C-alpha positions as CSV (number, residue, x, y, z in Angstrom):
1,M,4.0,-51.6,53.7
2,A,5.2,-51.0,57.2
3,A,7.6,-53.5,58.7
4,L,8.0,-55.0,62.1
5,N,11.2,-53.6,63.5
6,Q,11.8,-51.8,60.2
7,E,14.8,-49.6,60.0
8,P,13.9,-45.9,60.3
9,T,14.1,-43.7,57.2
10,I,17.4,-42.0,56.9
11,S,16.9,-38.7,55.1
12,R,19.5,-36.4,53.6
13,C,20.1,-33.9,50.9
14,A,22.2,-35.1,48.0
15,G,25.7,-33.7,47.6
16,M,25.1,-31.3,44.7
17,Q,26.7,-28.3,43.1
18,K,25.5,-24.8,44.1
19,S,22.7,-23.4,42.2
20,K,20.3,-20.4,42.2
21,C,17.5,-23.0,43.0
22,V,17.4,-23.7,46.7
23,S,15.1,-26.0,48.6
24,A,14.5,-26.9,52.2
25,A,15.0,-30.6,52.8
26,R,14.0,-32.9,55.7
27,Y,16.8,-34.6,57.6
28,S,17.2,-37.0,60.4
29,S,19.7,-36.4,63.3
30,K,21.8,-39.1,61.8
31,T,23.0,-36.7,59.0
32,V,22.7,-33.0,59.6
33,A,20.8,-30.8,61.9
34,A,17.1,-30.6,61.5
35,G,15.8,-27.7,59.5
36,A,19.1,-27.2,57.7
37,L,19.0,-25.9,54.1
38,C,20.8,-27.6,51.2
39,A,21.8,-26.0,47.9
40,L,20.1,-28.0,45.3
41,S,20.8,-27.9,41.6
42,F,17.1,-27.5,40.9
43,T,13.7,-27.4,42.5
44,F,10.3,-27.6,41.0
45,G,10.1,-25.4,38.0
46,C,13.9,-24.8,37.7
47,S,16.0,-26.1,34.8
48,A,19.5,-26.2,36.3
49,Y,19.7,-29.8,35.2
50,A,19.1,-29.0,31.6
51,D,22.9,-29.4,30.9
52,Y,22.9,-33.0,32.1
53,V,24.5,-35.1,29.4
54,E,23.7,-38.8,29.4
55,Q,26.9,-41.0,29.3
56,G,25.1,-44.2,28.7
57,K,25.4,-45.8,25.3
58,L,23.3,-48.2,23.4
59,G,24.9,-51.7,23.5
60,D,27.2,-50.8,26.4
61,A,25.6,-51.8,29.7
62,A,28.7,-50.7,31.7
63,S,28.3,-47.1,30.5
64,W,25.0,-46.8,32.4
65,R,26.5,-47.7,35.8
66,S,27.0,-44.2,37.0
67,A,27.1,-43.2,40.6
68,E,23.5,-42.3,40.3
69,F,22.7,-45.8,39.1
70,Q,24.7,-47.4,41.8
71,S,23.0,-45.4,44.5
72,D,20.2,-48.0,44.4
73,W,21.8,-51.4,44.5
74,G,18.5,-52.8,43.2
75,L,19.1,-51.5,39.7
76,S,22.3,-53.6,39.4
77,R,20.7,-56.7,40.9
78,I,17.9,-56.8,38.4
79,Q,20.3,-55.8,35.5
80,A,18.5,-52.7,34.6
81,D,21.6,-51.5,32.9
82,Q,21.1,-54.2,30.3
83,A,17.6,-52.8,29.6
84,Y,19.0,-49.2,29.3
85,A,21.7,-50.5,26.9
86,A,18.9,-52.0,24.8
87,G,17.3,-48.5,24.6
88,M,14.6,-49.0,27.3
89,T,13.9,-46.3,29.8
90,G,10.1,-46.5,30.3
91,A,9.5,-43.7,27.7
92,G,5.9,-43.5,26.7
93,G,4.7,-46.0,29.2
94,K,2.1,-45.3,31.9
95,I,2.3,-46.9,35.3
96,G,0.5,-46.0,38.5
97,A,1.0,-46.0,42.3
98,L,-1.5,-46.1,45.0
99,D,0.2,-44.9,48.2
100,S,0.4,-42.2,50.9
101,G,0.8,-39.4,48.4
102,F,3.9,-38.1,46.7
103,D,5.7,-34.7,46.8
104,P,5.1,-33.1,43.4
105,S,7.7,-30.4,44.2
106,H,10.5,-32.9,44.5
107,P,13.2,-32.2,41.9
108,E,13.1,-35.8,40.8
109,A,9.4,-35.7,40.1
110,S,9.3,-33.9,36.8
111,P,5.8,-32.4,36.3
112,S,6.0,-33.6,32.7
113,R,6.1,-37.2,33.9
114,F,4.6,-37.3,37.4
115,Q,0.8,-36.7,37.6
116,A,-1.5,-36.8,40.6
117,V,-4.9,-38.3,39.9
118,T,-8.0,-37.2,41.8
119,A,-10.3,-39.7,43.4
120,T,-13.8,-38.1,43.7
121,G,-17.0,-39.7,45.1
122,T,-18.9,-40.4,48.3
123,Y,-17.8,-42.5,51.2
124,V,-20.1,-45.3,52.4
125,N,-21.3,-43.0,55.1
126,G,-22.5,-40.4,52.6
127,T,-19.6,-37.9,53.0
128,P,-18.2,-36.6,49.7
129,F,-14.5,-36.7,49.0
130,S,-12.1,-35.4,46.5
131,V,-8.5,-36.4,47.1
132,T,-5.5,-35.9,44.8
133,G,-2.4,-38.0,44.7
134,A,-0.2,-35.2,46.0
135,I,1.0,-35.6,49.6
136,N,-1.4,-34.1,52.3
137,P,-1.3,-33.9,56.1
138,N,-2.7,-37.4,56.4
139,N,0.2,-38.9,54.6
140,D,3.9,-39.7,55.3
141,T,7.1,-40.1,53.4
142,H,6.2,-43.6,52.1
143,G,4.5,-42.7,48.9
144,T,7.3,-40.3,47.8
145,H,9.9,-43.0,48.4
146,V,7.9,-45.6,46.5
147,T,7.3,-43.4,43.4
148,G,10.9,-42.4,43.3
149,T,12.0,-46.0,43.0
150,M,9.5,-46.4,40.1
151,G,10.5,-43.4,38.1
152,A,12.7,-40.7,39.7
153,A,14.6,-38.8,37.0
154,R,18.0,-39.9,35.7
155,D,19.6,-36.4,36.0
156,G,23.1,-37.0,37.5
157,V,21.9,-36.4,41.0
158,E,21.8,-39.0,43.9
159,M,19.6,-41.8,42.4
160,H,17.1,-42.6,39.7
161,G,14.1,-44.8,39.3
162,V,13.9,-48.1,37.4
163,A,11.7,-46.7,34.6
164,Y,13.1,-43.1,34.8
165,N,11.3,-41.9,31.7
166,A,7.9,-43.5,32.3
167,Q,4.7,-41.5,33.0
168,I,3.9,-42.0,36.7
169,Y,0.3,-41.5,37.9
170,V,-0.2,-41.4,41.6
171,G,-3.4,-42.0,43.6
172,N,-3.6,-41.4,47.3
173,T,-4.8,-43.7,50.1
174,N,-5.4,-40.5,52.1
175,Q,-3.7,-42.3,55.0
176,N,-0.1,-43.0,56.1
177,D,1.6,-46.4,56.0
178,S,0.1,-47.6,59.2
179,F,-3.2,-47.8,57.5
180,L,-4.5,-51.4,57.9
181,F,-5.5,-53.3,54.8
182,G,-8.0,-55.6,56.4
183,P,-11.7,-55.5,55.3
184,N,-12.4,-52.1,56.8
185,P,-11.0,-49.5,54.3
186,D,-13.9,-47.8,52.5
187,P,-14.7,-49.6,49.2
188,Q,-16.3,-46.6,47.7
189,Y,-13.1,-44.6,48.1
190,F,-11.0,-47.4,46.6
191,K,-13.4,-47.8,43.7
192,A,-12.8,-44.2,42.9
193,V,-9.0,-44.1,43.3
194,Y,-8.5,-47.4,41.3
195,G,-10.9,-46.1,38.7
196,A,-9.0,-42.8,38.4
197,L,-5.7,-44.6,37.9
198,A,-7.3,-46.9,35.3
199,D,-8.9,-43.9,33.5
200,A,-5.5,-42.3,33.3
201,G,-4.4,-45.2,31.1
202,V,-1.9,-46.9,33.5
203,R,-1.1,-50.5,32.6
204,A,0.1,-51.4,36.1
205,I,-0.7,-50.1,39.6
206,N,1.9,-50.4,42.4
207,N,0.3,-51.2,45.8
208,S,2.9,-50.9,48.6
209,W,0.5,-49.1,50.9
210,G,-0.6,-50.0,54.4
211,S,0.1,-52.6,57.1
212,Q,-1.1,-56.0,58.0
213,P,-4.0,-56.2,60.6
214,A,-3.0,-57.7,63.9
215,D,-5.8,-60.3,63.8
216,V,-4.4,-62.3,60.8
217,T,-1.3,-64.4,60.1
218,Y,0.1,-65.6,56.8
219,A,2.3,-68.3,58.4
220,T,0.1,-71.1,57.1
221,E,-2.3,-71.7,54.3
222,S,-5.2,-71.8,56.9
223,G,-4.1,-68.4,58.1
224,V,-4.3,-66.9,54.6
225,R,-7.6,-68.6,54.1
226,A,-9.0,-67.0,57.3
227,A,-7.8,-63.6,56.1
228,Y,-9.5,-64.1,52.8
229,A,-12.8,-65.1,54.5
230,Q,-12.9,-61.6,56.0
231,H,-13.3,-60.2,52.5
232,Y,-15.2,-63.0,50.8
233,N,-18.6,-61.8,49.4
234,R,-18.5,-58.6,51.5
235,G,-17.8,-56.0,48.9
236,T,-14.5,-54.8,50.5
237,W,-11.8,-52.6,49.0
238,L,-10.1,-55.8,47.8
239,D,-13.0,-56.4,45.4
240,E,-12.4,-53.0,43.9
241,A,-8.7,-53.8,43.3
242,A,-9.9,-57.1,41.7
243,N,-12.4,-55.3,39.5
244,V,-9.7,-53.0,38.0
245,S,-7.6,-56.0,37.2
246,R,-10.5,-57.8,35.5
247,K,-10.5,-54.8,33.2
248,G,-6.9,-55.6,32.2
249,V,-4.7,-53.5,34.6
250,I,-2.0,-55.4,36.5
251,N,-2.0,-54.9,40.2
252,V,1.4,-55.2,41.8
253,F,1.2,-56.0,45.6
254,S,4.0,-56.1,48.2
255,A,4.1,-59.5,49.9
256,G,4.5,-58.1,53.5
257,N,7.3,-57.8,56.0
258,S,6.7,-60.2,58.8
259,G,8.8,-63.2,57.6
260,Y,5.8,-65.4,57.0
261,A,5.8,-68.5,54.7
262,N,3.1,-66.8,52.5
263,A,2.5,-63.5,51.0
264,S,-0.3,-61.3,52.3
265,V,-3.9,-62.2,51.4
266,R,-4.0,-59.2,49.0
267,A,-0.9,-60.4,47.2
268,S,-2.2,-64.0,47.2
269,L,-5.7,-63.1,45.9
270,P,-5.5,-65.1,42.6
271,Y,-5.2,-68.2,44.7
272,F,-8.8,-67.6,45.8
273,E,-10.0,-66.0,42.6
274,P,-8.0,-67.7,39.8
275,D,-9.3,-65.5,37.0
276,L,-7.1,-62.7,38.3
277,E,-3.9,-64.6,37.5
278,G,-2.1,-62.9,34.6
279,H,-3.1,-59.5,36.0
280,W,-1.7,-59.8,39.5
281,L,1.9,-59.7,40.7
282,A,3.1,-60.5,44.2
283,V,6.5,-59.2,45.2
284,S,8.7,-60.7,47.9
285,G,11.8,-59.0,49.2
286,L,15.6,-59.4,48.7
287,D,18.4,-58.4,50.9
288,A,21.7,-57.7,49.1
289,S,23.6,-59.7,51.8
290,T,21.3,-62.5,53.0
291,G,19.0,-63.3,50.1
292,Q,15.3,-63.6,50.4
293,R,13.8,-61.5,53.2
294,Y,10.3,-60.7,54.6
295,N,7.3,-62.7,53.6
296,Q,7.9,-65.5,51.1
297,C,5.8,-66.1,48.0
298,G,4.1,-69.2,49.4
299,L,0.6,-69.7,47.9
300,S,1.3,-66.9,45.4
301,K,4.4,-68.5,43.8
302,Y,3.0,-68.7,40.2
303,W,2.5,-64.9,40.1
304,C,5.3,-63.9,42.5
305,I,8.7,-62.4,42.0
306,T,11.5,-61.4,44.4
307,M,13.0,-57.9,44.2
308,P,15.5,-55.8,46.1
309,G,13.8,-54.3,49.2
310,R,16.3,-53.7,52.0
311,L,18.2,-50.4,52.5
312,I,16.8,-48.8,49.3
313,N,17.7,-45.2,48.6
314,S,15.0,-43.1,47.1
315,T,13.2,-39.8,47.3
316,V,11.5,-38.3,50.4
317,P,9.4,-35.2,50.7
318,G,11.1,-31.8,50.9
319,G,13.6,-32.5,48.1
320,G,15.8,-35.0,49.9
321,Y,16.6,-38.7,49.8
322,G,16.3,-41.5,52.3
323,I,16.8,-45.2,53.0
324,K,13.8,-47.4,53.6
325,S,13.4,-51.2,53.8
326,G,10.6,-53.7,53.2
327,T,8.6,-55.2,50.4
328,S,7.2,-51.8,49.9
329,M,10.5,-51.0,48.3
330,S,10.6,-54.3,46.4
331,A,7.2,-53.8,44.6
332,P,8.2,-50.5,42.8
333,H,11.3,-52.2,41.5
334,A,9.0,-54.8,39.9
335,T,6.5,-52.2,38.6
336,G,9.3,-50.2,37.1
337,A,10.8,-53.4,35.5
338,L,7.5,-54.2,34.1
339,A,7.3,-50.8,32.4
340,L,10.7,-51.6,30.7
341,V,9.4,-54.9,29.5
342,M,6.3,-53.3,28.1
343,E,8.4,-50.7,26.3
344,R,10.6,-53.4,24.8
345,F,7.7,-55.4,23.5
346,P,5.0,-52.9,22.4
347,Y,3.1,-55.6,20.6
348,L,2.5,-57.6,23.8
349,N,-0.6,-57.1,26.0
350,N,-0.3,-56.7,29.8
351,E,-0.6,-60.4,30.6
352,Q,2.0,-61.3,28.1
353,A,4.4,-58.6,29.3
354,L,4.0,-59.9,32.8
355,Q,4.7,-63.4,31.6
356,V,8.0,-62.3,30.1
357,L,9.0,-60.6,33.4
358,L,8.2,-63.7,35.4
359,T,9.6,-66.4,33.1
360,T,12.9,-64.7,32.6
361,A,13.6,-64.3,36.3
362,T,16.4,-66.3,37.8
363,Q,17.0,-68.0,41.1
364,L,19.1,-66.4,43.8
365,D,22.2,-68.3,42.5
366,G,21.6,-67.0,39.0
367,S,20.3,-70.2,37.6
368,V,17.4,-70.2,35.1
369,T,14.1,-70.8,36.9
370,Q,12.5,-74.1,35.8
371,A,9.5,-73.7,38.0
372,P,8.5,-71.2,40.7
373,T,9.2,-72.0,44.4
374,T,7.3,-71.2,47.5
375,S,10.3,-69.2,48.8
376,V,11.1,-66.8,45.9
377,G,8.5,-67.5,43.3
378,W,10.0,-67.2,39.8
379,G,13.1,-65.6,41.4
380,V,14.7,-62.3,40.9
381,A,13.9,-60.2,37.8
382,N,16.6,-60.5,35.2
383,L,16.2,-57.7,32.7
384,E,19.0,-58.9,30.5
385,R,17.0,-62.1,29.8
386,A,13.7,-60.2,29.7
387,M,15.0,-58.1,26.8
388,R,15.3,-61.4,24.8
389,G,11.7,-62.5,25.0
390,P,9.8,-65.0,27.1
391,G,11.6,-67.7,29.0
392,Q,8.6,-70.0,29.1
393,L,5.2,-70.3,27.5
394,L,2.5,-70.8,30.1
395,G,-0.3,-71.8,27.8
396,T,-1.1,-70.3,24.3
397,F,1.0,-67.2,23.6
398,D,-0.2,-65.1,20.6
399,A,2.7,-63.0,19.3
400,N,0.8,-60.4,17.2
401,L,3.5,-58.3,15.4
402,G,2.0,-55.7,13.1
403,T,3.0,-54.6,9.6
404,G,6.6,-53.5,9.4
405,L,7.6,-54.9,12.8
406,T,10.4,-57.4,13.1
407,D,11.6,-58.8,16.4
408,T,13.9,-61.6,17.7
409,W,13.4,-63.8,20.7
410,S,16.7,-65.5,21.7
411,N,15.9,-67.2,25.0
412,N,15.6,-71.0,25.1
413,I,11.8,-71.1,25.6
414,S,10.4,-74.0,27.5
415,D,7.1,-74.8,29.4
416,Q,8.8,-76.6,32.3
417,A,6.7,-74.9,34.9
418,L,3.6,-76.4,33.5
419,I,4.9,-79.9,34.3
420,Q,5.1,-79.0,37.9
421,R,1.8,-77.2,37.9
422,Q,0.0,-80.2,36.3
423,A,1.3,-82.5,39.0
424,E,0.3,-80.0,41.7
425,D,-3.2,-79.5,40.2
426,T,-3.7,-83.3,40.0
427,A,-2.9,-83.7,43.7
428,E,-5.0,-80.8,44.7
429,H,-8.0,-82.1,42.7
430,A,-7.8,-85.4,44.6
431,T,-7.7,-83.6,47.9
432,W,-10.6,-81.4,46.9
433,Q,-12.8,-84.4,46.1
434,Q,-12.1,-85.8,49.5
435,T,-12.9,-82.4,51.1
436,L,-16.3,-82.4,49.3
437,I,-17.1,-85.8,50.8
438,S,-15.8,-85.1,54.3
439,K,-17.6,-81.7,54.5
440,G,-20.8,-83.0,52.8
441,W,-20.5,-80.4,50.1
442,Q,-21.2,-82.7,47.1
443,N,-24.3,-80.7,46.3
444,G,-23.0,-77.3,47.5
445,V,-22.5,-75.5,50.8
446,A,-25.5,-74.6,53.0
447,S,-26.5,-70.9,53.2
448,T,-26.2,-71.3,57.0
449,A,-22.6,-72.4,56.8
450,S,-19.9,-70.4,58.5
451,Q,-18.2,-67.6,56.6
452,Q,-15.0,-69.6,56.5
453,D,-16.8,-72.7,55.0
454,Q,-18.5,-70.5,52.4
455,A,-15.2,-68.9,51.4
456,D,-13.4,-72.3,51.3
457,Y,-16.1,-73.8,49.2
458,A,-16.0,-70.9,46.7
459,T,-12.2,-71.1,46.6
460,G,-12.1,-74.9,46.0
461,S,-14.8,-74.7,43.3
462,A,-13.1,-71.8,41.5
463,R,-9.7,-73.5,41.6
464,A,-11.1,-76.8,40.3
465,A,-12.8,-75.0,37.4
466,A,-9.6,-73.1,36.6
467,A,-7.5,-76.2,36.6
468,A,-10.0,-78.0,34.3
469,Q,-9.5,-75.2,31.8
470,R,-5.7,-74.8,32.2
471,Q,-3.4,-75.8,29.4
472,Y,-0.4,-77.8,30.5
473,Q,1.7,-77.4,27.3
474,G,3.0,-74.1,26.0
475,S,2.0,-73.2,22.5
476,L,3.0,-70.3,20.2
477,I,0.8,-68.5,17.6
478,K,2.5,-66.1,15.2
479,S,-0.1,-63.6,14.0
480,G,0.0,-60.1,12.4
481,A,1.8,-59.1,9.3
482,G,5.2,-58.6,10.9
483,R,8.1,-61.0,11.4
484,L,9.2,-63.0,14.5
485,I,12.6,-64.7,14.6
486,L,13.2,-67.5,17.1
487,Q,16.9,-67.9,17.8
488,G,17.0,-70.2,20.9
489,A,16.7,-73.9,21.5
490,N,13.0,-74.0,22.2
491,T,11.5,-77.0,24.0
492,Y,7.9,-76.0,24.7
493,R,5.7,-79.0,23.9
494,G,2.6,-77.5,22.3
495,E,2.0,-76.6,18.8
496,T,3.4,-73.7,16.8
497,L,0.9,-72.0,14.4
498,V,1.8,-69.4,11.8
499,N,-1.4,-67.5,11.1
500,G,0.1,-64.3,9.7
501,G,3.3,-62.7,8.7
502,V,6.6,-64.5,8.9
503,L,8.0,-66.9,11.6
504,S,11.7,-67.5,11.0
505,V,13.2,-70.4,13.0
506,N,16.9,-69.9,13.1
507,G,17.3,-71.9,16.3
508,S,15.4,-75.1,17.0
509,L,11.8,-76.1,17.9
510,V,10.8,-79.4,19.4
511,S,7.3,-78.4,18.4
512,A,5.8,-79.1,15.0
513,V,4.8,-76.1,12.9
514,Q,1.6,-75.5,11.1
515,V,1.5,-72.8,8.5
516,N,-2.0,-71.4,7.9
517,A,-3.3,-69.1,5.2
518,G,-1.5,-65.8,5.3
519,G,1.5,-67.1,7.2
520,T,5.0,-67.8,6.1
521,L,7.6,-70.1,7.7
522,G,11.3,-69.3,7.1
523,G,14.6,-69.7,8.8
524,N,17.6,-72.0,8.7
525,G,17.0,-73.9,11.9
526,Q,15.3,-77.1,12.9
527,I,11.7,-77.9,13.7
528,G,9.8,-81.0,14.9
529,G,7.5,-81.3,12.0
530,L,5.7,-79.3,9.3
531,T,2.2,-78.9,7.9
532,A,1.4,-76.2,5.4
533,R,-2.3,-75.6,4.9
534,N,-4.1,-74.0,1.9
535,G,-2.7,-70.5,1.6
536,G,0.4,-71.1,3.8
537,V,3.9,-70.5,2.5
538,V,7.1,-72.3,3.4
539,A,10.2,-70.3,2.4
540,P,13.3,-72.0,3.9
541,G,16.3,-69.9,4.8
542,N,16.6,-66.2,5.6
543,S,17.9,-65.6,2.1
544,I,19.2,-68.9,0.8
545,G,19.4,-71.6,3.4
546,T,18.2,-74.9,4.8
547,L,15.3,-75.5,7.2
548,Q,15.6,-78.9,8.7
549,V,12.4,-80.8,9.6
550,N,13.0,-83.6,12.1
551,G,9.5,-85.2,11.6
552,N,6.8,-85.5,9.0
553,V,6.3,-82.9,6.2
554,L,2.8,-82.3,4.8
555,L,2.3,-79.7,2.1
556,E,-1.5,-79.5,1.5
557,P,-3.1,-78.5,-1.8
558,G,-3.0,-74.7,-2.1
559,S,0.1,-74.3,0.0
560,T,3.3,-72.8,-1.5
561,Y,6.9,-74.0,-1.2
562,A,9.0,-70.9,-2.2
563,V,12.5,-71.8,-3.3
564,E,15.1,-69.0,-3.7
565,L,17.8,-69.7,-6.3
566,S,21.2,-68.3,-7.0
567,P,23.8,-69.5,-9.6
568,A,25.4,-71.7,-7.0
569,A,22.8,-72.6,-4.4
570,S,19.1,-72.9,-3.5
571,D,16.8,-73.1,-0.5
572,R,16.2,-76.6,0.9
């Protein structure tokens, strides 16, 4: 997304050893003379980097902090080294980008990982189109920079992306970054390009493209509402973005760069259409020196995160590298981080993986986020915490671990954000009831009402319905034949159900546990209470050990209490 007074791109060729593979690079006058050539260690189709030897080691985060890693300060800030040390690189994951094309000949864009998707169809005016994700004359450097942050290769040269082994699929806006994302972009084109990305199997789509129209402001709630009214019930491109998320894909949107108190209307869309929450991520910006920068999260705080965005080094067309700033650079850090979380937890669905990323973020001072704020949302992604499982449960969380799979969650899992949300929803409900009376909307809004009133009525009604269905206590369901181990001090207030496999509590649960048919409860920790239903099994300890129950115990007929014995001890 273009910024007001944004720093210009500084392009350069990386300092590399000589090679038989030579490529022309694009430069600014700040570095070397325009048109200069730089000896690269490889170009598209060359294999001069085949001798790169990875120095990073499993379990050793420091070993991943090479010069290439440090070239993007964002990697360190989100603790990507901790994810790499845990074995996560994005391998096998599919993430997408919709932007101003990418340079497929860039040495960092391996053809085995970077794929251009083709959008094919007919514009609203009847003109046919077929546009690939590769850069074209309508494009600029923006898309190549964004995709580099997502997944540029870790090869010992200049910089690498967050998810440097992920599969990156790129769709093209067929425009440059000055393209305005108001209601006018052709919805038929966006239906095709979002569809092409979804058909490629991507789990998340990065949207850093375009610029804010001059006739809107996000400084206030009313300003964001006015911007939404331009789209409401008009079948704009934003509906096509929403439709792909309703099919399960996560849309990641940059918040905008104007310094407003709220994210852009596109990043804030679940505020108006609450069914999108869980498949939408707004991304605010972070400056290494001054903290939060650019648009704040505002109305989008419950699905918003803050990521590095100023002075970010990444790829530019022609084989070079450059510095760009803005939430356009923040969003791909988030999309790449999401790919690492998805790789770490292959048994989680998209919404659950997003919940892990959000609830393990930390505030600017490093403190654990209890509830999101209007400034930074959930805070800055913390991949060290994210590798350890969710930080909060935001409703019912079904952990479905398949046969042969064992995993450990070691965060202290709460549901603190739901306490704040319940209070906010209660206050909003009271305000909405007063609005219905003052506007005369008790029986609906008139068909002759203004576009703004119709949009506001639809928004208020949708938000009221969503709040009525929202759960305000976190709950855990363990399903599937695998084993989940809980190590932390877990304070979520809802129930814990064991419907399949094994749940081992080696930490503590405030929650009472219900073991149903096919499920087994084990561990040597503490739980708030215990009910074993017909077919449920209670097997204290991990081998021999004690499981402490701080409340009532009910073993129903047909349940099993399995006690392991040794010559000197037994389960208790």
